[in-house]
C-alpha positions in Angstrom: 22.2 -4.6 -5.1 21.2 -3.1 -1.8 23.9 -0.5 -2.0 22.8 0.4 -5.6 19.2 0.8 -4.5 20.1 2.9 -1.5 22.4 5.2 -3.5 19.6 5.8 -6.0 16.9 6.4 -3.5 15.3 9.8 -3.0 15.5 11.1 0.6 13.5 13.7 2.5 15.2 16.9 3.7 16.0 17.0 7.4 12.9 17.9 9.4 12.9 19.7 12.8 10.7 18.7 15.7 8.9 22.0 16.1 7.4 24.6 13.8 4.4 24.6 11.5 5.9 21.6 9.6 7.8 20.0 12.4 7.5 16.2 12.8 6.2 16.7 16.4 3.2 18.7 15.1 2.4 16.0 12.6 2.7 13.2 15.1 0.4 14.9 17.6 -2.1 15.8 14.9 -2.2 12.3 13.5 -2.7 10.7 16.9 -5.5 13.1 17.9 -7.2 12.6 14.5 -7.2 8.8 14.8 -8.6 9.1 18.4 -11.3 11.6 17.2 -12.2 9.3 14.2 -12.7 6.4 16.5 -14.9 8.3 19.0 -17.0 9.8 16.2 -17.6 6.3 14.8 -18.6 4.9 18.2 -21.1 7.7 18.7 -22.6 7.5 15.2 -22.7 3.7 14.9 -24.4 3.4 18.3 -25.5 -0.2 18.9 -23.9 -1.3 15.7 -20.4 -0.4 17.0 -20.0 -4.0 18.2 -20.7 -5.5 14.8 -18.8 -3.1 12.6 -15.2 -1.9 12.8 -14.8 1.4 14.7 -11.5 2.1 13.0 -10.0 0.7 9.7 -6.2 0.2 9.3 -5.8 2.3 6.1 -6.8 5.4 8.1 -3.4 5.3 9.8 -1.7 5.8 6.4 -4.1 8.6 5.5 -3.2 10.3 8.8 0.5 10.2 7.9 -0.2 12.0 4.6 -2.6 14.6 6.0 -0.5 15.6 9.0 3.1 14.9 7.9 3.0 16.0 4.3 -0.1 18.2 4.1 1.1 19.9 0.9 1.2 16.7 -1.1 -1.4 16.3 -3.9 -2.0 12.8 -2.4 -2.9 14.3 0.9 -5.7 16.7 -0.2 -9.3 16.3 0.9 -10.4 15.2 -2.6 -7.8 12.4 -2.5 -8.4 11.4 1.1 -12.2 11.2 0.9 -12.6 10.2 -2.8 -9.7 7.8 -2.9 -10.6 5.9 0.2 -14.4 5.7 -0.4 -14.1 4.9 -4.1 -11.5 2.1 -3.5 -13.5 0.7 -0.6 -16.6 0.4 -2.8 -14.6 -1.3 -5.5 -13.2 -3.8 -3.0 -16.6 -4.6 -1.6 -18.2 -5.0 -5.1 -15.5 -7.3 -6.4 -15.4 -9.3 -3.2 -19.1 -10.0 -3.5 -18.9 -10.6 -7.3 -15.9 -12.9 -7.4 -16.0 -14.6 -4.0 -12.3 -15.8 -4.1 -10.3 -13.6 -1.8 -6.9 -13.5 -3.5 -8.4 -12.9 -7.0 -10.8 -10.3 -5.8 -8.0 -8.5 -3.8 -5.7 -8.4 -6.8 -8.4 -7.1 -9.2 -9.7 -4.6 -6.6 -6.3 -3.0 -6.0 -5.6 -2.7 -9.7 -9.0 -1.3 -10.6 -8.8 1.1 -7.6 -5.5 2.5 -8.8 -7.0 3.0 -12.3 -10.2 4.6 -10.9 -8.4 6.9 -8.5 -6.0 8.0 -11.3 -8.8 8.7 -13.8 -10.8 10.7 -11.2 -7.7 12.6 -10.0 -8.1 11.4 -6.4 -5.0 9.1 -6.1 -4.4 8.2 -2.5 -2.1 5.4 -1.5 -4.2 4.2 1.5 -7.0 3.8 -1.0 -5.2 0.7 -2.3 -5.3 -0.6 1.3 -9.0 0.1 1.5 -9.6 -1.8 -1.7 -7.6 -4.8 -0.4 -9.2 -4.8 3.0 -12.7 -4.6 1.6 -12.2 -7.2 -1.1 -10.8 -9.7 1.5 -13.6 -8.9 3.9 -16.3 -9.3 1.4 -14.9 -12.5 -0.2 -13.8 -14.0 3.1 -15.7 -16.0 5.7 -17.1 -12.9 7.4 -18.7 -11.8 4.1 -18.6 -8.1 4.7 -21.8 -6.4 3.6 -22.2 -2.9 2.2 -22.8 -1.7 5.7 -19.0 -1.8 6.2 -18.8 1.2 4.0 -20.4 3.3 6.7 -17.6 3.1 9.3 -15.0 3.7 6.6 -16.9 6.8 5.5 -17.2 8.0 9.1 -13.4 7.5 9.6 -12.5 9.3 6.4 -14.8 12.3 7.0 -13.8 12.7 10.7 -10.1 12.5 9.8 -10.5 15.1 7.1 -12.4 17.4 9.5 -9.6 16.9 12.0 -7.0 17.6 9.4 -8.7 20.8 8.3 -9.0 22.1 11.9 -5.6 21.0 13.2 -3.5 21.9 10.2 -5.0 25.4 9.9 -4.8 25.9 13.6 -1.1 25.1 13.7 -0.1 27.3 10.8 -0.4 25.1 7.6 -3.4 26.0 5.4 -5.2 22.8 4.4 -6.4 22.2 1.7 -3.1 23.3 0.5 -2.8 26.2 -2.0 0.5 27.2 -3.5 1.6 30.7 -2.8 2.6 31.6 -6.4 4.0 35.2 -6.9 1.6 37.4 -8.9 4.4 38.7 -11.1 7.5 37.0 -12.6 11.0 37.8 -11.1 12.1 41.3 -11.9 15.7 40.4 -12.3 17.1 39.4 -15.6 16.6 35.8 -16.6 14.7 33.7 -19.1 10.9 33.8 -18.9 8.7 30.7 -18.9 5.0 29.9 -18.7 2.8 27.4 -16.9 2.5 25.5 -20.1 6.4 25.2 -20.3 6.4 23.6 -16.9 3.7 21.2 -18.0 5.7 20.3 -21.1 8.8 19.6 -19.1 6.9 17.3 -16.8 5.4 15.6 -19.8 8.9 15.1 -21.2 10.1 13.6 -18.0 7.2 11.1 -18.1 7.2 10.7 -14.3 4.4 11.2 -11.8 5.9 13.6 -9.2 4.3 13.9 -5.8 4.2 17.7 -6.0 1.7 20.2 -7.3 2.8 22.1 -10.5 1.9 25.4 -8.8 4.3 24.5 -6.0 7.0 23.8 -8.5 6.3 27.2 -10.1 6.4 28.9 -6.7 9.7 27.2 -5.7 11.4 28.1 -9.0 10.3 31.8 -8.8 11.4 32.0 -5.1 14.7 30.5 -6.0 15.2 32.8 -8.9 14.4 35.8 -6.8 16.8 34.8 -4.1 19.7 34.3 -6.5 18.9 37.5 -8.3 18.8 39.4 -5.1 22.2 38.0 -4.0 23.6 38.9 -7.4 22.2 42.5 -7.1 23.7 43.0 -3.6 27.1 41.8 -4.8 27.2 44.2 -7.7 25.9 47.4 -6.0 
């Protein structure tokens, strides 16, 4: 079973240590962003920093997305901010309303996934925020709505750090696909944006890639192959 699962698993392409998408750049950025988020929360919370969490664990997962895969639709500001805050609010609301930690946690995560999907701000750490807040609100500490403030501070500070660091180190963030203005000039079949949407709909899968990125990748690949074919036949 393990061999079957591993053989069918998708793998990331090899990633170098340096460069504008090197893992070292992402590691440094993520670490600095978490440190910055904690310091911002301490300053803004002031005397309340002893009673409220300065950092929440889901922020670490958000940092991985923002700094390691900044082109992912799941790592864009809309998803980071909206997904985390929406899910945290859902977790607090259900924790208070239900009062039983496990039931509140299960409902909170399920409803958070649905809410993030409908609002187009799907963000995996949002599920962790919903779980954390549901357990906190329904548990013995009885988290109040005040706990939403440090989460908001963390998320906003991380997003600001992501914008500054990613752009400073050569990766525009929020991500925008560099789609060629004109289709490939070499011979080949033509397609439209609607064709790509139709193919993805036929696959019936949620892919962690923006459709404009798919379009740009295909056109760049087509141009590369066409250019090689042209050189060979000159």
